[in-house]
Every structure is written in structure tokens, then in C-alpha cells.
C-alpha positions in Angstrom: 102.6 126.0 -156.6 105.3 127.9 -155.5 103.4 129.7 -152.8 101.5 126.6 -151.5 105.1 124.9 -151.0 106.2 128.0 -149.3 103.0 128.0 -146.9 103.7 124.1 -146.4 107.2 124.9 -145.5 106.3 127.5 -143.0 103.7 125.9 -141.3 106.5 122.8 -140.8 109.0 125.6 -139.4 106.2 126.9 -137.3 105.5 123.3 -136.0 109.4 122.6 -135.2 109.4 125.9 -133.6 106.2 124.8 -131.4 107.7 121.5 -130.6 110.9 122.8 -129.3 109.4 125.6 -127.5 107.1 122.6 -125.7 109.8 120.5 -125.2 113.1 122.2 -124.4 114.5 122.1 -121.0 117.6 122.9 -119.6 119.1 119.7 -117.6 121.3 121.8 -115.6 119.8 122.8 -112.3 121.2 126.3 -110.8 119.9 128.5 -107.8 120.5 131.8 -110.2 118.1 130.6 -112.7 114.3 130.4 -111.4 113.2 128.5 -114.7 114.5 126.2 -116.6 112.1 126.4 -119.9 113.5 128.9 -122.5 111.4 130.3 -125.5 112.9 129.8 -128.5 112.8 131.2 -132.1 114.3 130.2 -135.3 116.3 132.6 -137.2 113.6 132.0 -140.2 112.9 135.0 -142.3 109.7 134.6 -144.3 110.4 137.9 -146.4 113.9 137.2 -147.0 115.0 138.5 -150.5 118.3 138.0 -152.7 118.3 141.7 -152.5 119.0 142.0 -149.2 122.1 139.6 -149.2 124.2 142.9 -149.6 122.9 144.4 -146.6 123.8 141.5 -144.5 127.4 141.7 -145.5 128.0 144.0 -142.6 126.8 142.1 -140.1 128.2 138.9 -140.8 131.5 141.1 -140.8 130.8 142.3 -137.7 130.3 138.7 -136.3 133.7 137.5 -137.6 135.0 140.8 -136.0 133.7 139.9 -132.0 135.0 136.2 -132.8 138.3 137.5 -133.6 138.4 140.1 -130.4 137.0 136.9 -128.3 133.9 138.4 -126.9 131.9 135.6 -128.9 132.6 131.8 -129.5 130.7 129.5 -131.5 127.7 127.7 -129.4 126.1 124.1 -129.5 123.7 125.5 -126.7 119.9 124.7 -127.1 119.2 128.0 -125.5 118.7 130.6 -128.2 117.7 134.2 -128.5 116.7 136.2 -131.8 118.9 138.8 -133.5 118.2 141.7 -136.0 119.9 144.7 -136.6 119.5 148.4 -136.4 120.9 150.7 -139.0 122.2 153.7 -137.6 124.5 154.9 -140.3 126.0 151.5 -140.1 124.1 148.0 -139.0 124.3 147.4 -135.3 123.9 144.1 -133.9 120.8 144.0 -131.3 119.9 140.4 -129.5 116.3 140.4 -128.1 117.2 139.3 -124.7 113.4 139.2 -123.6 113.1 135.4 -123.5 116.1 135.2 -121.5 115.3 137.8 -118.9 111.8 136.0 -118.1 114.4 133.1 -117.0 116.9 135.2 -115.1 116.5 136.0 -111.3 116.4 139.7 -110.9 119.6 140.9 -109.0 119.1 144.7 -108.4 121.5 147.4 -107.4 121.0 151.1 -106.9 122.1 153.5 -109.6 122.8 156.5 -108.0 121.3 159.6 -109.7 123.8 162.2 -111.4 122.4 165.3 -109.0 123.2 163.2 -105.8 126.7 162.3 -107.8 127.2 166.1 -108.3 126.6 167.4 -104.8 129.0 164.7 -103.6 131.8 166.7 -105.6 130.9 169.8 -103.6 133.9 169.0 -101.1 136.2 167.3 -103.4 139.8 168.7 -104.2 141.0 166.5 -107.0 139.1 166.3 -110.2 139.6 163.1 -112.6 137.4 161.9 -115.2 137.7 158.9 -117.6 135.4 156.5 -119.2 135.6 153.2 -119.5 135.6 151.6 -123.4 132.9 149.5 -123.9 132.3 149.3 -120.2 130.1 146.0 -120.4 132.1 144.4 -122.2 135.6 144.3 -119.6 133.5 142.0 -117.5 133.5 138.0 -118.4 130.7 135.7 -118.0 131.4 132.3 -116.0 131.8 129.5 -117.6 128.9 127.3 -116.6 126.7 130.6 -117.2 127.7 131.3 -120.9 125.2 128.9 -122.6 122.5 130.7 -121.8 123.6 134.1 -123.5 123.2 132.2 -127.0 121.8 134.1 -129.8 121.7 133.0 -133.7 122.2 135.1 -136.5 121.3 133.8 -140.0 124.4 131.4 -140.6 125.9 130.7 -137.1 124.8 130.1 -133.6 127.0 131.8 -130.7 127.4 132.2 -126.8 129.0 135.6 -125.4 132.0 135.3 -123.0 131.6 138.6 -121.6 128.3 140.7 -120.1 126.7 142.5 -123.3 124.7 144.7 -120.9 123.6 144.5 -117.2 123.8 148.3 -115.8 122.8 147.3 -112.2 125.5 144.5 -111.8 127.8 146.7 -113.5 127.2 149.6 -111.3 127.7 147.1 -108.1 131.0 145.7 -109.2 132.5 149.1 -109.9 131.0 150.8 -106.6 132.4 147.6 -104.8 135.9 148.6 -106.4 136.1 152.0 -105.9 133.9 153.1 -103.5 134.5 155.1 -101.2 137.3 156.9 -103.1 135.5 157.7 -106.0 132.1 158.6 -107.8 131.0 156.2 -110.2 127.9 156.6 -112.7 127.8 152.9 -114.6 131.1 153.6 -117.0 132.0 157.0 -115.9 134.3 157.0 -113.1 
């Protein structure tokens, strides 16, 4: 009996998910986003166990730290990407942005290879190297684009205030600001 109720609830959730996927569109027209439809995944865990609650405590703390540092904020956007955690000693937040990437218009910028950068150093007289801490997190996302970076943890819905990852765009911004004075490889200057 309990299993039948779970199966019925799962079918209702799947039905809701499919309804959202088929009907959800952004009302905002934007040249940067060439597709308005976005794939939605609900933060439902069919294999959830109460034994996993302690494991989930650290990711919740991580989320609060991101809020405190003003890197993310609560959101009510209809856009959403799923979240999971990878345990590399401590849990690490990973957001599946594949659905978002299908909606983005790709902007490419060439990232120089290390051999070329080292070759440019042969006639250099002054050497200095520094690394930008959390390089991508130095760049803020324009207010009107933030709603599309949304993700949902088990308990809340958030959007990013800063760029989380885009090596090509980051490289372009760094080159525009520092060339021809320095060699830059992503966040190493």
C-alpha cells in the first residue's frame, strides 16, 4: 500500500514536471538568448533516506556562506537548473547547467596555449606572477540576466550575482584589460 502511494506520488510529480517543461517560456525577449524555452528539473529525490540528512548539512551550510558573501541570492525565477554535490573530501556544489547552455548564444574567445605564452616570455625583463582568487567570481552578472542562472537546492531556489564559470568570456575580459602589458592564462596573470 505504501509503495503504491509512493509510485502514485512519483507519477504526479513526473506529470507536473512534464507540464512545466511543455508550458514554461520566458516572456523576456533578449538577443543574447536565442531560445526562450528552458528545461526544468524538480529537486525531488526518489531515493531519499533520513540517514542522508547529516550528509546534507554541509551543503546547506555552503549555501548560507554563498548568501553571506553576496555571491547568490534567493530567487523566484521560473528558470531552474539542478544541483548535486560531489564529495572530494568535503562536499562541493555542482550545478548542471547543460539545459542553460542549450539556451545560450555561444560567445567564443580564443584561449592561448601555454607554449605560446611561454614563448612570449623569452624577451621579457620583469617577471611577476599572481593568481586571481576564485577568478570567475570576480565578475558580476548584469542584473537583467541573473534570473537565468537559477538553481534549486533541496530547500531553496537561488540565482547567482556573479559569473560561476566561463573561461572563454573571462579570458576575453582579462585580455581586454591587461594586454599588451602582460601574459594571461585564464586567472593566472
